[in-house]
Structures are given as structure tokens and as C-alpha cells.
N, C-alpha and C positions, 0 to 999 in steps of 0.2 A: 504494499501500500503505500503510496506517494504521501511524505507529509507536508500539509501546506499549511501554515500559521494563519487563523482566520477564516477557515473554512469549516463546513460542516462535512463530513467523508463517511461513507458508508464504512460497517465494518467492527466498531467502537460497541462497547458496552452500552445496551440500549438502541437506538436506532440511530440519530446520529451524534456525534461529539464533537467540540472542539478542540482539535489537534494543536497545541500552542507553540511545539517544538522546545528548543534548548534555548540557551543565552544567545542571544544576536550575533556576537562574535564565533559562534564554534559550529564553524561551515564544514559540514563533511564531505562526501564525493557527490557529483552531480547525476541526480536521478532522471532525468530527462527521458534519456533513452529506453531506461527500464519501465517507462509509466504510459507505454503507447496504450491507446483502447482503438475498439470499433464497437461496431453495433451492438457482437455478440461477448464482446470482454468489457464491458463497461463500468465505471464506478461513478457514481452523482458525487460531485464537488460542488458545493453549494454554500457561496459568499455568506456570512454571518450579515444579518440585518439587526441595527439596534433598536431602529422605531420607524415610523413609516414614512417621514422624510427621507430616510436613507435608502427606505424602499423605492420610494418614488423613483429616487435618482438612477437607482438598479434597472428598475421597471423600462425607463428611458433607454438605457444601455443597451436592455437586450431587446428592445424595439429596432434599435438602429442597427445592431448586429442581425437580426433576421433580415433587416431591408437590404444591408451590405452584402449577404452573402446570398440573397436570392436575386441580386443585380437590380432592385427596385429604387434604390437611389445611384446618383440624384431623380427625384419621380418621374415615372414616364407621364408622358400625356396624355388623357385619356380621350382618345377618340371616340370619331361614332360609331355606337356599337351596330347601327343600320340590324335591328334585331327583324326576324323573321318568324313567326306562329303560325304551324297549318295544322292541318287533318285531326281536330281536336275530334274526340271521342269521348262518348257519355258512357257512365259507369254508375252503380248503384252509390248515390248520394258523392260521386266527384268527378271532375271532368279532367281529360289528359290530354295535354297538344305536344307537337314536336316543335324544337326550339333551336335555332342558332342564332350568333351574333358573334360580332368581330372585337376579341381584347384588344388586339393589333391591328393594323390593316392588310385584310388579306387572309388572317388566320381566327378559322373557327370556332368558338365555342359551342357544343353541342349537349343534348340532352332533352331529358323531359319535364314537363311543367305540368304540376298536378292541383289544381283548385278547386273549392266546394262547388258542389252542384247546382246551387241556389245562393242569394245573397247577396246584398251590394257593397259590401266591406264599409271603411277598408278592413281586411284580415292583416292578422300577423303572416308572417312569411318565416320559410327554413330555407335554407342553401344544406344539400346533405351527398357530400362527395362519397364513392362509392369504395374505395378502398380496393385490394388485390384480389378481388373474388374473380371466379373463373369467367363469368360472363359480365363483368363490370354493374353497369348503372340495370343490365334486366337479370342479374343473379335474382332466381327466385327460390330459395333453399330455407331449409329449417334455423340452419346457423346464421345465416346473413341475407336478409331479403328487404334487397333498397325498393321495389315495387309495392310491396307489401308495408314497408312504412310509409313511403309517401302517400300511398292510398289513404291509410288510417290518419295517418296527418292532416289529408284534403277533407276528408268526412268529418273531423273535430272543427275545421272551420278553417286550415292554413293553407295557404299558397306555398305549395314545395315545388323546389325546382332541384332536380336530381341531376347531376351535371357529371359530364361525360371527363375522367382523367385523360390525359394524352396518350393517345395509342391504343385506346379502348373503344370500342361500338365504332360510333359516328365520328370519332377523332383522327382523320385518316393522314391527316398532312405531317405530323412527325411520330417516331415510333417511342414507345414506353421502353422499359429496361425490361430485356428479354427475360431474365431468369425470372421474372417475377408479374409474366402477364402470360403466362402459357404460350409460347410462340407465338404471340398478338392475336389472341383470338378475339374473334368479332363474332357475338354470339357464338357458334360453332363452327364458323368460318374463317380461315386465317386471310391476316390481312396484306393486299398487294404492296410490298413496297418496293422501291426504286433501286434495285442494288447497286447500280451505278453512283448514287448520291449518298447514299445512306448505308450505316451499319444496321445490325439488327436490335440495337438500342439508342436511347438517347446520348452519344458518345460525339462532340465538337468539340475539341481542345479551343481551338483558336476561338470560338465562339464563348466559349466560357471565361475566355480573358475580360470579354464586355460584357460578363454578366447575366449569358443566358445560358440557365441550367434548366433542366425539368422540374426540377423542384420550385424555381424563380418561375418560368412559364404557368405551370399550375396555378401557384400562388395568385399570382397575375388574374389571372384565368377567374379564379375566384372572386378577387376584388370587383373583378366588372362585372361577374355574377350578381355579386349585389346591388352594383350600379343600375343592373338591368331590373333587379325587382322592385329597386325605390322608383323604378321609371315607368312601372304599373300604376294605373290610375286606382285598382281595389287592394293597393298593399300599405300600412300604416308603416312608415321609413322609422317610425321609433319602436317598433317588434320585431326584431329580425333576429333570426337565432342559426345555428349552424350545430351538425351534428354528421359524425360518422364514424365508422369503426376501422380498427387497424389502419391502416394508410388513409384512409379517408378521417382518420380520429387525428393524424399529423398532418393533415392538411387542415382541419377545424381547430389543430392549435395554433398554426401558421396567421389563421386569416383571423383569428383572435388575437392575436398578436398587434397585428398592425392596423387592422380597420376597427375605428370604434362605433363602427354602425352594428357591430353583432351585439347584443344586449344579453342573448342566453346562450349556453352551449352547454353541449353533452358530447365530448369526444369519448370513444368507449375503446377501451382495452387496448391500450399504447402506452402509458404512461407506467416508467418503472426506474428502478434506481440500480439498477445491473444487467438492463437490456435495453437497447434502442431500437428504434424503427430503421428498417433493413433494405430499403429498396432505394435505389438512385432519386426517384423522387420524393422522398424523407429524409437526403442526405446531400444537400446543396453546399459549395465548397467552404470548408470552415465552418458551419453551422453549429458543431456543438463542440467545436474546441474548448470553449466558457461557459457553456449552460447545459442543461439537462432538459426533459421535458416535464419534470417535475415544477422547476423554476418559470420557465417557461407556461405552463397551464397555470401559476401562479399570477402572472402578469394580467389577468382577468380580473382578482380581486380591484373589487369589493362585488362586481354583479354574478348573478346566480351563474353557478357551476356545477354539472351532475357529472361524476366522473364514475361509471360500470366499470367493474372489474369481474375479474371470474377466477373459480379457485385452479381451473386447470388450463390458464391460460398463461404462457411462458410468460410475459411483460408484468402481468397484475395480480399473480397468483396471493401473492403477500400485501397488496396494495390495503387493507382495513388499518393494518398494525405497523405499515412499513413509510408509505409514502404519502399516503393521507393526512395524517398528523404535520409532516411539513406543511404542506400546501394549507391545511388550517392555521398554522404559524401566521400564515401572512393575511388570511381572511381577519385574523384574530386584531390585526394592525387596524382595522376600520371598524372593529366592532361588528363584524358581518359573519361571524361562527356558521349562523342559520342559511348561509348565500352558499354553502358550498355542502353536498352528499355525496355519498357513496351507497350505490348499491353491488353486493358481493353475491354473484349468481353462482349455483355448481353447474361449472359448463367449461369447456377450452375456448380458444379464440373465436368469439361471438361477436354478433346482436341479434342474439334467439328474441322469441315473443316475451318471455321473460324481461329481459332489458330493454326491449319495446316498450312494453306497460310502462316500465320506470321512465322513460324519456316524454313518453306521454305525459305522463301525471306531472313532470316536470316541468316540460313545456306550457302543457296547459295552465297551470298556475303561476306562471313566471311571464307568461307572454299573453295570458288572458285570450284562451282560444274561445270563441263562440259557444262550442259545446264542451260537452263533459268528454274527459280523457278516457279513450278506448280502453278497459281494465284487462281483456283476455284478448289478446289478439291471435288472430290466426298463425300458425307457423308458416304455411305456404299458401300464398294468394290464390286462391280458385279463380280471380278476375282475370288473370294475364291472358288467359288462351281466348278468352271472348275480346279482349282488346286489338287481337293480331298482331301485326309484328310494329312494334314499336321504335322500330329503330328510324332514323332521317333518311337516309341514304345505303339501302339494300342492296343498291346493285353497284354500290361505289361511285358513283358518280355525282362530283361536288359540283358545286354553281359556279357559275363562269369568274365569278370574283373572288374566290378561294384560289390563293395564292400556292406554288409548289414550297415545300418545307424549304428547300435551299432558299428562294427569295424570302422566304419569312427570316431566314437566319440573317440575311446580307441586308434587310432592313432593319434588322434589331441591331447590326453591329453598327450601321449608319444613322441611327436614332441615339445611339449611346454614346458617338463621338459628336454630331450634334448639341448634344444636353451638354457634353464636357465643354465645348468651345463656346455657349451659352453663359456657361457659370467663370470662364476664366476673367481676370481681371483685365481692363483695359486702361487702367491709368493707376498713378501711385496712392489714389485714394480707395480704390477696390481692392486693394492687397492685402490690409489688414485681417477684413471680414472673411476671404479666401482663403489667408493661411489658418484662420481659428476651425473653418469650416470642414476645408479640404484634408485640413493636417492631422484633423482627429479623424477625418473617416479613412483614409491610409493608414493610420495608426490599428484601425480596427480591422480593417482587411487583411493588412498583414500580422494581425495576433499581436501585437507588440505595445508592451506600459511603455508610453514615451516620458514619463517623470518619476521613475523609480527610486522607493528606498533602499540603498544598499547596505549590506553589512561588510566589513572588510578586517580580514585577519592577515598579519604579518607571518609570514613563512620562514624566511631568511634574509641574512644581510651581512656582505662582505663589501670591504676596503678595497682599494688597490691605487695606492699613491691618493691622487684629488678625489678620482672615480671612487662612489659608491652604487653598487648593485643591490637591489632590494628586489624581494618577489612578495606576492601578495596571492590571496585570493580570495574572490569578491564574488558577490552575488546578489539575487533581490532577497528582501526581508522577506521572510516566511515561506522563502521555495528553496527547494533543493537542490540547487546550482552552485556549480564552484568553477570559475573563470579564473583562471590562471593570469596574473598582471604583473608584467616585469618592469624594473625603472633603471636606468643608468643616468644618474646626476653628478653634477659638480656641487662645490658649495653653493653658487651662485647660477640661477638659469634665467638670464636677462632678458632671452625671447620667449619665454614660457614652455610650456608643456605642446610637445609633439607627440602624438600618437599617432602610431603606425597598426593598419591592420593590414595583416599581409599571411601568406600561407607558413604554416609552422615549419615546411620543409626548406624554407629560405634559414639564411644565417640570421641567429640569434643575437639580444643584445652581447653576452660574453661567449668566446668558444669555450669546446668541450672541456678544456682545461682550467677556465674560470678566467680567462684571460679577457677582458673589454677587447669586443671586434672593433677593427679598424675603422668601420664606416660609423660605427655608433660613437665610438669615442671622437671622432671629426666634428660630427652633430653636437656633440655635447661640448665640445671645443666653442663652437659657433652660438653658444649661450642657451641650448635646448635642456631643455629637461625630457629625456626618450621614455618612452611607455610605448610597450607591447601587450596587444588583449591576446588571450589564447582565445580556449573553449569553441564554441561553434563558430565562432569569427576567425579561425585559425585552419579548420582543420585537426586540431588536436584531439575534440571531440565530433566524432559520426554517429549516426543512427545506422547500426546494420543493414545493409539493403534486404539482406532475408527475412531480419523480422519486419522492414515497412511493408514488404512485399505480402508477408503470410496475412496482412491483416485486411479485411474489405472497409473501403471507400477510407482511407487512411489519412488523406488529407484535409477531411471533414473532420477528423476527431483530433489530429496531432499537427502542432509543427514539425514540419521536417528540418534537413540540418542548414537550410538555406533560412528558414525562418527563424531558428534559434540563433542563427549568426547574426542578425539584422539585430535581436533583443540582445546581445552579447554585445553588441557596438554600441548598443544604448545604455547599457549596464557598464561597461566600459568606460564611455563617458560620465555618466552619473561617479564614479570611482574618482575620475580625474578632476571634478570639479568639487567635489567631498573633500578630496585629499591637499587640493591646493585652490582654492575658491576664486582668488582674486587673479590667479594667472592669466595671461592669454594663451588660447587652448588650439592649436591646429593639427588638423585631422589628415591624414591619408592614407586611401585604400586602395591596395594593387592588385592587379592579375584578376582572377575569380572573385574576388573579394572586394573589389572596387563600388561593383554596382550597389551590393550589400552595406556597403560604408556609406553610399551617396544617400540610401531610404533611411539607415540607422541615424545618421546625421540633419537630415530631412525632420525626423520626427522627434529626434529630441532636440535639437535648437541650442545648444549649448558652445558649438564650436564656432570660433572667431573667424577662422578659414579654413577651408574644404577644398583637397585636392582628391578628384576621381580617376584614377586610371581605368578607362571604359574598354581597355585591353582588345584593340580594336573590332570590337561588338557594337551592333546595333540592336538596343532595346525596343527599338520603333518598329522593328520587323517582328511581326506575330511569331515565325517559326523561329526565333532569335530567343523573343521573350519565354518560349515555352520550352525552352533550353534551359535558360538563366534562372529564370523566377515563374514557373507557372502557377500562377494566385487566381484562382476567381475573382471578378470583379475588378484587377487591380488596374484594367484601360478605365472601366468606368469612374475611376477616382481619380483617374490623372497619370498613374506608371511614372515613371522620370519625370516627366514635363512637370505634374505636381510636384515632386520632391527637388527638383531646379526652381521652381518660382519659390518654395521654402527656404530654398539654400541662397538663392541670389541676392538674399540681404545683405549680405555677408562674401566678401572676394571666396569666387569660386572657379576653379581650374578643371576645368572636364577634357583630360590628357587620353591621347590616341582612341579618338570614335570610330567608328565603322567606316569605309568609305561613303556606303547608302546613308548616315545619319545625317538627318536635316538640320544643320547648324544656322540655317537661318532661321527658320520656325522659334529657337530659343533664343536667337540674339533678338528678334523682333520682340519676345514676348519678354526680355528683359528689360529691352528699351521703352516699350508700354508703359512699364511700371515704374519708369527713371532709372531703373539700375542696369543699365546698360556697361558701366566701367566696372562693374563687380562680376561680369562671367567673361574667362578667358578660356579660348579653346588652344591646347598645344599637343605636339605632335614629338615624342622622342621615341632613337631605336632601342632605349632600354632603360628599365624603370629599375633595376638594383642593378647597384643599391641605390635608395632613394634620394641621395643628397643634392644632386641637379634639378631635382622636381620643386625644389624647394626655393627656387630663384625667384 
């Protein structure tokens, strides 16, 4: 178990406990490589919350994390829905129509709209995502019945939208995760995909850089589904609920977190402290690095929340005594303990009749249904056969305005770039707001703590003539991190602190026999205090590849060695500032650590001058960025462009950019904010030793 001060972590006596660790300066080994998680190897780590004000700040942070991870920040434009409802059929106490609309231009959100058979409304409304049942929104079985619950809710006086997940039923333009959607079943007929354009699942790495993911697009579909519902004249926009099971519950949680119009919710059978959702559509890049489904559910407080669970469900079998008390702690901050409840049924993974009855009662009570809750739902809906084919496109022929999946992807990328350019500062007066907003978002996307409190422990100190060599270990307070810091200095350091970020394979500050290295001695003679950062910022620490690749969606739950490297740059800079608070701080990043240095320096903001070796690469090319730093939504928050605008407030040297690197763009942007003189491009045939870079 990872020890984290100030966190509730599963596995102590009782349910959760706060592990306080030892004294602040007693730093042990670095445990980051040994604390990897995935959906099936999960351990909830929940920050302690002292009061409601602190929780409100955390709620805001969690919402931002979801929006960043799913590519929904900066906010997407809400383009016209262009809805179409047709082929409405009448049942006993309900009506059902076929519906589609556009969440983004040319991309269809499909499903069925169930309504009460009579009455003028306004009616409460429910969106119900289906999860990974074999036949999607048309699944009509005892364990999970989407038409059954939709019909029942309509009879109770609700308007219900049963929405397709991407790649299921009538959502034909993009695929789902092939391991979860049973070879892309559409009812009982496989979907026809374009093999020249698509793999068997939603796997588009370049588009992911721009924030496009299966989880993100499905979440946006759900947000637009709420737009669709509230646009209906017979829907009461103040009474909107959401419910789904399994993957549908995860979609419900995400929608609850980002859309304040959802007033009542019932995510079924997904919240677990030791097991997390397992499909690509529930695992946006970086989504679960710093939160769990428990916290995400709690963000709904104090609104009414029902959390059904089951005795044989792999996620929720211990929910009443393990996860529920944690959620209740958050509701207690509002004095709203009666607004969160659980029903624990004897069953496996399900949304069965017993669970449905509990949800009906909850929605009837809190959304004020026109008719009483149905107390004994029929396990399998007999009405389905009489309704005929509820699919919109049984022949797989889409409307003419529906775009190909490839066009949808390309349009998303273009919109992402348009959103970024609209936010870029165009004058010196615009820069502070951009730095504040995009700097914070960049740190969140990269999973980096910008202003860490650090502990410092001295290890060794030796003196050779006038030179003093010291070794320290540092790390963020309360984290099991151990970053080696080496320092070479003289009695006076007139030019301040020079921090080098470079491969540990290059020459250190001292030779193996303890003699100060010639390049280091020369730099100290020039008036620098010389500092090198170890850990992941030098390659001294690595996550074994076999351990990383053994996990499902490792980038969703963990920071890889590059993201840890950026954090260690920030931590090393915090060490330098804490140790020598008044000294001028120059930072140099070399080789494959140059780009990591740029991001770390931009997020930290404490360096007085930064020199970044781009090593002949161009991070502006998607193919290169995927090699250098493949992080979802990184382009959406501005990548190196944002980092440069954060850095150019102080002198910044970009050394050895690749031949395709767009220098003009960077120069023009620096000029626009009145800082052209701070940006310098340089080329050198050799970066080692680094002495010449300081000219």
C-alpha cells in the first residue's frame, strides 16, 4: 500500500484511515513505480476534507479534472441540435419514438424517446444510458432491461431518453471498444465498419491529443441529450434525472459531475473502492489518476442520490459498509444525509426488477412524478415485440448530412485548434488571465502539482579545496518520493543557482573518484551554484515497461516516467527555491529531458531564466508529440505553445528546434504580448558540456 499523508486509503483498521507517515524529513525510497493501478488493481485514495468550504474547492477541482480529461475544456460550442423524431408508436400508457440529433456537426446521437401516453406536462425527464449490455439500449433481460425501465418511467409520467453509446445500435459512425461491445453487435447483426479507416475499436491516438476520446465524446453526447430534453416544450427543465447501470452508471457519474441541470441521480452497480470501470468509454486519459468513483459520486451532494449495489457484484458487493459511509460523510457537510441512500439487492451485476423498483420510488419522490411509482416491475418487458423494430437505421443507411467518422475526427481537431487560438492572448493586458487559466489547466492535464511543499534530507557532504559537494534527497511532503539532488558550490555564488536537467548517463558533478568534474568546476568558477535533479527527471528512476504494459489503461490511472519527470523538475525547482530563496535561478534542460523541463518550468514559474534543448524535434507535429509526450488533451490546453507563453515572461532560449518547427508562430505570439526580446532561438552542434549554452 502506498503511504500518502493526508489521504484516506483503503486497507487500514475500519473502513478508511488517515495515514500520517513519519517525520517530514525522513524520506524513504521512491515508491511511485510500485504503486501502479488499473481498473482491476485499484485502491481508492481520497484526500481528507475538513469542512464544507474545503470540499467545495475539491468539487471544483474534480469537475475540472473530468472536463480536462474528456476534452471538454475549453468548452465546446453548442451547435444546433437539428433533432428529428419520427415513427412514434403507441403502447399501453406510453408512447415511444425514434430520435436523432447532432452533438457536433454531422455526428448523430441516436436513441428512443419514451413519453406518457397522455397529459400536457411539463413532465420530469430522465436520460438513461444503457451500459455494456449485449444489445445496448434494446436489451430486454431480467438482469438489465432498458426498454422495461423506460416504459415504466413513462407510465409514471416521465419523459425518458434511452441514448445509444457510441458504436451500439444506431450509432454507426464511430466504433466502441471491441472487447466490450461483443464484436459491435447491433441488436443481433454486426455493424459494417470501414476497415481502411478504423481499427476494431475507438483508438485514434493523434485525435486523443486534441481531447477526442470515446469517454469524452459520449459525455458530450449526454450533455447535448440534456439540451435536447430541456428543448422539448413538455419537459420541466428543473426536474431532470439520470440513471444507468455498469458502464451506464459511469456515464451517469460523469454527467452528474459536469452538468448542473441533473437534479436527481441513480448510478447502479459501479462505485467501488477496489475495482473501477473497465471499458475504454469509462477511462478517458488521466481520468482516474487522482480521483475515484466514490469521490465523483460525492460531488453530487447535496442533491438526491440513490446508489444501488448488489451482493455478488464485483464492484459493489461491500458497498453498504465500505463505500456508502464515505459518500455520506460528504452529504453530512450539507446536513443532507437523508439525500443519499442505498439499496443492496441479492444479485450479481444488474439493473434488475428489484433495483428498478427502488429507482422508481426514488425518482417519483424527488422528481415529483405525476403518477405513483411502480412497485413490482415485470422483469422482461412483454411490450417490446408489439412495438416492432425500435432501431432508427435497421438498414445501416444514415441521413445524408451524417458525416463519416473520419470527418468527425478531423472536425474535432479543427475545432480544438480554433478554441485554443480564440483563447490566446493578443496583447500584454491579456497575458495574466491566460497564464492563470491555461497554466492551471496545463498542470491538471499533465497531472503535476505546481507549487509543492517539499521535504529535504541531507545525505552526504564533502569538501575539495574551495568546492563543496552535497547530496540531498527531496520529495513532495506526504508522498513516498525520493528525488536525488546533487549540489556543487563555492563559498560565493554571485550568479545564483544553475539547475541542470539531463540524463543520468551524462557526466555528473563529480567523477567516480569524487573529484569535481571539469565542466562543473568551470561553471562554479563563473559564479554558479550547480544543481542536478535526479529521479524521473534524469532517468535514474524508471517504471519497468513490463509492469506498465501489464496494466489495462495504465495512462488513465498512473503517471508514466515522463509525467513523473515533469513533476520531479517542479519538485527540484521547489527544492532550489526553498534552499536558496533569494538566489537567481537559471534552469537548463538537455536532450530528451528538454521538453519535460519546459513543461516543468512553465508550471512551476519560479525560474528566472530557462534554456530548453529541443534536440532537433518538433513537438508541433502530432507524430513527434506522440513519441515525446503522448498525453490526452495536451493539444487542447496548448501544449508547448501554452508553456512558451508562460515561460516567455522571463528570458527563454529554445535551442536546436527541429527543421519543421514553426519559429514564426512563437515569435509573433511573444511580440503580441510585448515580450519578443525574451524569446531567443539558438542552434548548437553540441549540448554537452552545457557551459556554452549559458552565453
